[in-house]
Backbone as JSON, one array per atom type, in Angstrom:
{
  "sequence": "MTAAPHASSQGASSVNTLHGDDGLSAFMRVRPRLFGIAYRMLGNAAEAEDVVQDVWVRWQIARIAASFATPPRSSRRLRHDWPST",
  "N": [[-4.75, 5.78, -7.82], [-2.41, 3.05, -7.35], [-2.45, 0.21, -9.44], [-3.21, -3.14, -8.29], [-0.79, -5.2, -7.11], [0.45, -8.27, -8.83], [1.73, -11.63, -8.61], [4.7, -12.1, -10.29], [6.95, -13.43, -12.99], [8.72, -11.61, -13.34], [9.37, -10.13, -11.15], [9.36, -8.21, -8.05], [10.87, -5.74, -8.45], [10.69, -4.92, -11.0], [8.13, -4.18, -11.2], [7.97, -2.18, -9.32], [9.41, 0.01, -11.04], [7.65, 0.45, -13.07], [5.25, 1.31, -11.85], [5.86, 3.15, -9.89], [6.93, 3.51, -6.33], [5.4, 3.77, -3.9], [4.99, 2.03, -1.32], [4.88, -0.42, -2.5], [7.13, -2.06, -2.83], [7.66, -2.99, 0.01], [5.15, -4.17, 0.57], [5.28, -6.21, -1.5], [7.34, -7.69, -0.56], [6.1, -8.65, 1.99], [3.98, -10.12, 0.7], [3.88, -13.0, -0.01], [3.72, -14.24, 2.43], [1.46, -13.18, 3.47], [-0.36, -14.24, 1.53], [0.2, -16.9, 2.32], [-0.95, -17.24, 4.98], [-3.52, -16.32, 4.46], [-4.32, -18.45, 2.83], [-4.11, -20.69, 4.28], [-6.12, -20.16, 6.36], [-8.33, -20.15, 4.72], [-8.35, -22.18, 2.89], [-8.29, -22.22, 0.27], [-7.19, -21.38, -2.96], [-7.83, -19.23, -4.58], [-9.57, -17.74, -3.14], [-7.72, -16.75, -1.21], [-6.24, -15.23, -2.37], [-7.81, -13.23, -3.35], [-8.06, -11.95, -0.72], [-5.51, -10.99, -0.27], [-5.51, -9.13, -2.43], [-7.43, -7.5, -1.36], [-6.24, -6.74, 0.83], [-4.13, -5.06, -0.15], [-5.5, -2.91, -1.66], [-6.96, -1.77, 0.89], [-4.64, -0.9, 2.23], [-3.63, 0.95, 0.43], [-5.71, 2.95, 0.37], [-5.75, 3.5, 3.19], [-3.15, 4.63, 3.31], [-3.47, 6.85, 1.48], [-5.61, 8.35, 2.91], [-4.08, 8.95, 4.97], [-2.17, 10.56, 4.01], [-3.9, 12.93, 3.4], [-4.62, 13.56, 5.79], [-2.43, 14.7, 7.15], [-1.08, 17.53, 7.06], [1.24, 19.4, 4.7], [4.69, 19.86, 4.95], [5.29, 22.65, 4.64], [2.78, 23.97, 4.87], [2.43, 23.54, 7.64], [4.47, 25.07, 8.72], [3.82, 27.55, 7.8], [1.44, 28.16, 9.14], [2.18, 28.08, 11.6], [3.53, 30.77, 11.79], [1.5, 32.6, 11.43], [0.0, 35.34, 13.2], [-1.57, 34.93, 16.5], [-5.0, 34.62, 17.21]],
  "CA": [[-4.36, 4.52, -7.06], [-1.79, 2.16, -8.19], [-3.05, -1.18, -9.5], [-2.84, -4.11, -7.26], [0.16, -6.1, -7.59], [0.28, -9.62, -9.03], [2.96, -12.12, -8.65], [4.98, -12.36, -11.72], [8.13, -13.72, -13.08], [9.59, -10.33, -13.41], [9.57, -9.81, -9.86], [8.87, -6.77, -7.58], [11.66, -4.7, -8.9], [10.36, -4.25, -12.41], [6.71, -3.63, -11.08], [8.3, -0.81, -8.81], [9.72, 0.84, -11.94], [6.32, 0.87, -13.9], [4.19, 2.05, -11.13], [6.41, 4.04, -8.78], [7.06, 2.58, -5.3], [4.1, 3.72, -2.86], [5.07, 1.05, -0.43], [4.95, -1.44, -3.16], [8.11, -2.82, -2.32], [7.37, -3.47, 1.41], [4.07, -5.23, 0.13], [5.69, -7.52, -2.24], [8.07, -8.57, 0.51], [5.32, -9.61, 2.83], [2.96, -10.59, 0.05], [3.85, -14.43, 0.18], [3.46, -14.44, 3.87], [-0.09, -12.71, 3.38], [-1.08, -15.26, 0.74], [0.19, -18.29, 3.1], [-1.77, -17.32, 6.01], [-4.95, -16.48, 4.04], [-4.59, -19.77, 2.22], [-4.45, -21.59, 5.58], [-7.31, -19.78, 6.92], [-9.57, -20.37, 3.88], [-8.13, -23.6, 2.22], [-8.52, -21.94, -1.34], [-5.99, -20.28, -3.35], [-8.43, -18.18, -5.23], [-10.04, -16.75, -1.97], [-6.63, -16.42, -0.54], [-5.49, -14.15, -3.38], [-8.76, -12.26, -3.04], [-7.83, -11.38, 0.55], [-4.18, -10.51, -0.39], [-5.8, -8.06, -2.99], [-8.09, -6.53, -0.5], [-5.17, -6.04, 1.66], [-3.42, -4.34, -0.96], [-6.42, -1.87, -1.58], [-7.13, -1.22, 2.13], [-3.41, -0.3, 2.41], [-3.51, 2.18, -0.33], [-6.87, 3.86, 0.94], [-5.26, 4.17, 4.38], [-1.88, 5.71, 2.98], [-3.95, 8.16, 0.97], [-5.93, 8.99, 3.81], [-3.08, 9.48, 6.07], [-1.65, 12.01, 3.44], [-4.53, 13.82, 3.49], [-4.88, 14.02, 7.54], [-1.21, 15.38, 7.7], [-0.77, 18.86, 6.04], [2.4, 19.44, 4.13], [5.44, 20.6, 5.9], [5.32, 24.17, 4.34], [1.59, 24.42, 5.69], [2.43, 23.62, 9.05], [5.37, 25.92, 9.2], [3.22, 28.88, 7.64], [0.23, 28.19, 9.98], [2.78, 28.61, 12.77], [4.03, 31.91, 11.58], [0.52, 33.42, 11.5], [-0.22, 35.74, 14.5], [-2.7, 34.15, 16.89], [-6.14, 35.52, 17.47]],
  "C": [[-3.48, 3.45, -7.95], [-2.54, 0.87, -8.31], [-2.52, -2.21, -8.5], [-1.81, -4.88, -7.82], [-0.07, -7.49, -7.76], [1.59, -10.34, -8.95], [3.35, -12.46, -10.02], [6.42, -12.92, -11.76], [9.15, -12.85, -13.03], [9.99, -9.85, -12.17], [9.23, -8.47, -9.24], [9.64, -5.57, -8.21], [11.14, -4.01, -10.11], [8.99, -3.63, -12.07], [6.91, -2.14, -10.38], [8.43, 0.32, -10.0], [8.49, 1.29, -12.88], [5.49, 1.66, -13.12], [4.38, 2.89, -9.99], [6.11, 3.06, -7.43], [5.48, 2.59, -4.34], [3.88, 2.61, -1.98], [4.9, -0.25, -1.12], [5.99, -2.65, -2.8], [8.09, -3.7, -0.93], [6.28, -4.45, 1.16], [4.37, -6.46, -0.33], [6.52, -8.37, -1.24], [7.17, -9.41, 1.39], [4.16, -10.13, 1.94], [2.77, -12.26, 0.14], [3.52, -14.78, 1.34], [1.98, -14.11, 4.07], [-0.99, -13.97, 2.82], [-1.1, -16.64, 1.66], [-0.86, -18.21, 4.04], [-3.31, -17.27, 5.53], [-5.17, -17.9, 3.7], [-4.84, -20.66, 3.4], [-5.5, -21.48, 6.36], [-8.42, -20.35, 5.97], [-9.51, -21.56, 3.03], [-8.42, -23.42, 0.59], [-7.87, -20.98, -1.61], [-6.76, -18.93, -3.95], [-8.99, -17.24, -4.14], [-8.93, -16.12, -1.13], [-5.96, -15.07, -1.23], [-6.65, -13.0, -3.3], [-8.5, -11.35, -1.91], [-6.45, -10.54, 0.36], [-4.64, -9.2, -1.32], [-6.64, -6.81, -2.24], [-7.2, -5.81, 0.58], [-4.49, -4.89, 1.16], [-4.31, -2.95, -1.07], [-6.54, -1.06, -0.34], [-6.05, -0.35, 2.62], [-3.22, 0.93, 1.61], [-4.46, 3.14, 0.06], [-6.19, 4.41, 2.04], [-4.05, 4.91, 4.26], [-2.5, 6.96, 2.41], [-4.68, 9.01, 1.88], [-5.17, 9.56, 4.78], [-2.32, 10.57, 5.3], [-2.46, 13.07, 3.39], [-4.79, 14.66, 5.04], [-3.5, 14.76, 7.8], [-0.94, 16.54, 6.56], [0.59, 18.87, 5.73], [3.31, 20.17, 5.14], [5.44, 22.12, 5.87], [4.09, 24.45, 4.79], [1.8, 24.45, 6.86], [3.47, 24.85, 9.53], [4.48, 27.31, 8.97], [2.18, 29.08, 8.76], [1.03, 28.69, 11.28], [3.26, 30.15, 12.95], [2.91, 33.03, 11.71], [0.41, 34.02, 12.87], [-1.68, 34.96, 14.96], [-3.82, 35.11, 17.2], [-6.71, 35.25, 18.65]]
}
């Protein structure tokens, strides 16, 4: 699993090249908004950062689970070519 992204002065593009994308660019675009919402709800920057980190972890877990739930295209094609019993 990719390490949770942190805000940095280098920006999201340099993080993408280090860890691969895996949805990171999309997450980094919405990260400030997520932080803002969490901060307004909780009133504490540290807790808001924890929520944002938790969102990243859950997103990665969901992405990985979805990749296991969907067989690769070649598997689907082969399965359809087998005779039915």
